[in-house]
C-alpha positions as CSV (number, residue, x, y, z in Angstrom):
1,M,97.3,42.8,-33.2
2,D,96.4,39.4,-34.6
3,F,92.6,40.1,-34.7
4,Y,92.8,43.2,-36.8
5,E,94.5,43.7,-40.1
6,D,97.4,46.1,-40.2
7,I,95.3,48.9,-41.7
8,S,94.1,51.9,-39.7
9,Y,91.8,54.7,-40.6
10,N,94.9,56.9,-40.8
11,D,96.4,54.7,-43.5
12,M,93.4,55.2,-45.8
13,S,93.6,57.5,-48.8
14,N,91.8,60.9,-48.7
15,I,89.3,59.6,-51.2
16,E,88.6,56.5,-49.0
17,K,88.1,58.8,-46.0
18,E,85.7,61.0,-47.9
19,E,83.7,58.0,-49.0
20,C,83.5,56.8,-45.4
21,L,82.3,60.1,-44.2
22,I,79.9,60.8,-47.1
23,S,78.2,57.3,-47.2
24,L,76.7,57.4,-43.7
25,Q,73.7,55.2,-44.4
26,P,73.2,51.9,-46.3
27,N,71.6,51.9,-49.7
28,N,68.2,50.2,-50.1
29,F,68.0,49.2,-46.5
30,K,64.8,47.5,-45.3
31,L,64.0,46.2,-41.9
32,E,64.1,42.4,-41.7
33,P,60.6,40.9,-41.5
34,T,61.3,37.3,-40.6
35,T,63.4,35.2,-38.3
36,V,65.9,34.2,-40.9
37,W,68.5,36.9,-41.8
38,S,71.2,36.9,-44.5
39,F,73.6,39.7,-45.4
40,P,75.9,38.6,-48.3
41,D,77.1,42.3,-48.5
42,R,78.3,42.8,-44.9
43,G,78.0,46.6,-45.1
44,S,80.6,49.3,-45.5
45,W,78.9,52.7,-44.8
46,A,80.3,55.2,-42.3
47,T,83.4,53.7,-40.8
48,H,82.3,50.1,-40.9
49,S,84.6,47.5,-42.3
50,G,85.4,43.8,-41.9
51,R,89.0,44.3,-40.9
52,Y,88.3,43.5,-37.2
53,R,88.0,39.7,-37.1
54,G,84.7,38.3,-35.8
55,N,82.9,41.6,-35.8
56,W,79.3,41.5,-36.8
57,S,77.8,43.0,-39.9
58,P,76.4,46.5,-39.2
59,Y,73.1,45.3,-40.7
60,V,72.5,43.2,-37.6
61,P,72.7,46.0,-34.9
62,R,70.9,48.4,-37.3
63,N,68.0,46.0,-37.6
64,L,68.0,45.4,-33.8
65,I,68.3,49.1,-32.8
66,L,65.6,50.2,-35.1
67,R,63.2,47.5,-34.0
68,Y,63.8,47.5,-30.3
69,S,64.6,51.1,-29.4
70,K,63.7,54.6,-30.3
71,P,65.6,57.9,-30.8
72,G,67.0,59.2,-27.6
73,D,67.1,55.7,-25.9
74,W,70.2,54.3,-24.2
75,V,71.9,51.3,-25.9
76,L,74.5,49.2,-24.2
77,D,77.1,46.9,-25.8
78,Q,79.3,45.1,-23.2
79,F,81.4,43.5,-25.9
80,M,82.1,46.6,-28.0
81,G,85.0,45.3,-30.2
82,S,85.5,47.7,-33.0
83,G,82.4,49.7,-32.1
84,T,80.0,48.5,-34.8
85,T,77.0,48.8,-32.4
86,L,78.1,52.3,-31.2
87,V,78.5,53.6,-34.8
88,E,75.0,52.5,-35.6
89,A,73.6,54.0,-32.4
90,K,75.3,57.3,-33.3
91,L,73.9,57.2,-36.9
92,L,70.4,56.3,-35.6
93,N,70.3,59.1,-32.9
94,R,70.5,56.8,-29.9
95,H,72.8,57.3,-26.9
96,A,75.1,54.5,-26.2
97,V,77.5,52.9,-23.7
98,G,80.2,50.7,-25.0
99,V,82.4,48.5,-22.8
100,D,85.3,46.2,-23.7
101,I,88.0,44.5,-21.6
102,N,90.6,45.0,-24.2
103,P,92.3,48.5,-24.4
104,Q,93.1,47.9,-28.1
105,S,89.3,47.6,-28.8
106,V,88.7,50.8,-26.9
107,S,91.2,52.6,-29.1
108,I,89.8,51.1,-32.3
109,S,86.2,52.1,-31.3
110,E,87.3,55.6,-30.5
111,T,88.8,55.9,-33.9
112,N,85.8,54.5,-35.7
113,L,83.5,56.9,-33.9
114,Q,85.4,60.0,-35.2
115,F,82.9,61.0,-37.9
116,Q,80.4,63.7,-38.1
117,C,76.7,63.1,-38.5
118,D,73.5,65.1,-37.9
119,T,72.5,63.5,-34.6
120,S,72.7,64.5,-31.0
121,S,73.8,61.1,-29.7
122,K,75.9,60.8,-26.6
123,I,78.4,58.0,-26.8
124,Y,80.4,56.8,-23.8
125,I,83.3,54.2,-24.1
126,R,84.8,52.4,-21.2
127,N,87.5,49.9,-20.7
128,G,85.8,47.4,-18.4
129,D,84.5,43.9,-17.7
130,A,81.1,42.8,-19.0
131,T,80.6,40.9,-15.8
132,D,80.8,44.1,-13.7
133,L,78.9,47.1,-14.8
134,H,79.0,48.8,-11.4
135,F,79.2,52.2,-13.1
136,I,75.6,51.8,-14.5
137,K,72.8,52.0,-12.0
138,N,69.9,49.5,-11.9
139,S,67.3,49.7,-14.7
140,R,68.9,52.5,-16.7
141,M,69.4,50.9,-20.2
142,D,66.6,50.9,-22.8
143,F,68.2,48.2,-25.0
144,I,71.2,45.8,-24.9
145,C,72.8,44.8,-28.1
146,M,75.8,42.4,-27.8
147,H,78.0,40.1,-29.9
148,P,80.3,38.2,-27.5
149,P,83.2,36.0,-28.6
150,Y,82.3,32.4,-29.3
151,A,84.4,31.1,-26.4
152,N,88.0,30.8,-27.5
153,I,87.4,30.4,-31.3
154,I,89.0,33.8,-31.9
155,K,91.4,34.9,-29.2
156,Y,91.4,38.7,-28.9
157,S,94.3,39.1,-26.5
158,K,97.3,37.2,-25.0
159,G,96.7,36.6,-21.4
160,L,94.5,39.6,-20.6
161,Q,92.7,38.9,-17.3
162,G,89.0,38.7,-17.8
163,D,89.1,38.2,-21.5
164,V,86.4,35.6,-22.2
165,S,87.8,34.9,-25.7
166,L,90.6,33.0,-23.9
167,L,88.2,30.6,-22.0
168,D,87.1,27.1,-22.9
169,T,83.4,26.3,-23.2
170,D,82.6,25.6,-19.5
171,D,84.5,28.6,-18.1
172,F,83.1,30.8,-20.9
173,L,79.5,29.9,-19.9
174,K,80.2,30.6,-16.2
175,K,81.3,34.1,-17.3
176,M,78.2,34.5,-19.6
177,Q,76.0,33.7,-16.6
178,K,77.5,36.7,-14.8
179,V,77.1,38.8,-18.0
180,A,73.4,37.8,-18.1
181,I,72.8,38.7,-14.5
182,E,74.4,42.2,-15.0
183,S,72.4,42.7,-18.2
184,Y,69.2,42.0,-16.4
185,R,70.2,44.4,-13.6
186,V,70.9,47.4,-15.8
187,L,68.1,46.9,-18.3
188,K,64.7,48.6,-17.8
189,E,61.6,46.5,-17.2
190,E,59.9,45.1,-20.3
191,K,62.9,46.1,-22.4
192,M,64.9,43.9,-24.8
193,C,68.4,42.3,-24.7
194,A,69.8,41.0,-28.0
195,V,72.7,38.5,-28.1
196,M,74.3,37.0,-31.2
197,M,76.0,33.7,-30.6
198,G,77.2,30.8,-32.7
199,D,77.8,27.1,-32.1
200,I,81.3,25.7,-32.2
201,R,82.9,22.3,-33.0
202,K,85.5,20.4,-31.1
203,H,87.1,17.1,-32.1
204,G,84.5,16.9,-34.9
205,K,81.5,17.2,-32.5
206,V,79.2,20.2,-32.3
207,I,79.0,22.1,-29.1
208,P,75.6,24.0,-29.0
209,L,77.2,27.1,-27.5
210,G,74.2,29.2,-28.8
211,F,71.5,27.4,-26.9
212,R,73.8,27.0,-23.8
213,T,74.3,30.7,-23.8
214,M,70.6,31.2,-24.2
215,E,70.0,29.2,-21.0
216,C,72.4,31.6,-19.1
217,F,70.0,34.5,-19.9
218,L,66.9,32.5,-19.2
219,Q,68.3,31.5,-15.8
220,A,69.1,35.2,-15.1
221,G,65.3,36.0,-15.4
222,F,64.9,36.9,-19.0
223,S,62.2,35.4,-21.2
224,N,62.5,34.5,-24.9
225,K,61.1,37.1,-27.3
226,E,62.6,35.8,-30.6
227,I,65.1,33.4,-31.9
228,I,66.7,34.6,-35.3
229,I,68.8,32.4,-37.5
230,K,71.5,34.4,-39.2
231,E,73.3,32.9,-42.2
232,Q,77.1,33.3,-42.2
233,H,78.9,34.8,-45.1
234,N,82.6,35.6,-45.7
235,C,83.8,33.4,-42.9
236,F,87.5,33.7,-42.4
237,S,88.1,29.8,-42.1
238,T,85.7,28.6,-44.8
239,D,88.4,27.9,-47.4
240,Y,90.6,26.1,-44.9
241,W,87.9,23.7,-43.8
242,E,86.6,23.1,-47.3
243,K,90.1,21.8,-48.3
244,R,90.9,20.0,-45.0
245,D,88.0,17.9,-43.9
246,K,84.8,16.4,-45.6
247,S,83.7,14.4,-42.6
248,F,81.3,17.0,-41.1
249,L,79.2,19.9,-42.3
250,M,80.6,23.4,-41.8
251,L,78.6,25.5,-39.4
252,A,77.0,28.3,-41.5
253,H,74.6,29.9,-39.2
254,E,74.5,31.9,-35.9
255,Y,71.7,32.7,-33.5
256,I,70.4,36.1,-32.5
257,F,68.4,35.7,-29.3
258,I,66.0,38.5,-28.3
259,F,65.3,38.4,-24.6
260,Q,62.8,40.5,-22.7
261,K,63.1,41.5,-19.1
């Protein structure tokens, strides 16, 4: 699979596996106090790693889950990927539902969640479409925490129907409008929905995908609670663009939008 390095949990040495299982919490963790976040150390506790291309640092969902939910709450991630949000929910004693359109992501997440910790979390994983959460009743989720693809910057499948990572900007935003509507439906009143999104560049011009995605959620009925700027680190394509083109600035930030129903 082109978005995941050819390394699996089963390929790890026994020592590496033990370290994964022993180090279940980050060292010297502190809740972020401002609207600017930066994590040069992307985080490698529990089963977290950076092998899945485009996955977010576990520091992000950890901060969001701790700030906007409480133990025993239900957390939803409709773009589950490698399961980063679900791993954090399990570690932090939250229940969680993870959804992904890609069966490979479901398999990877199931593997990453195979660790023992002293919580009573219930974790459910489903192969499904983020635009259709019919299996979740209205107003059931306490917190939504998602990191969708940035349109087709990283393609997570080849021709998989419903995969938003294969869509150009306009079609992607049409899908995100449906995601926003479903998110609003399943979230409880007054609760929060967090979405991380970055801008993209095409033909040298910036496309403000972050703010255009924000508008999808505002149109669905959400209101803005916070806008967080997250600094990018360890970007896969940084070396390539540094050597190739000096005519524009490299995008080095992402947005985390906190919406309230």
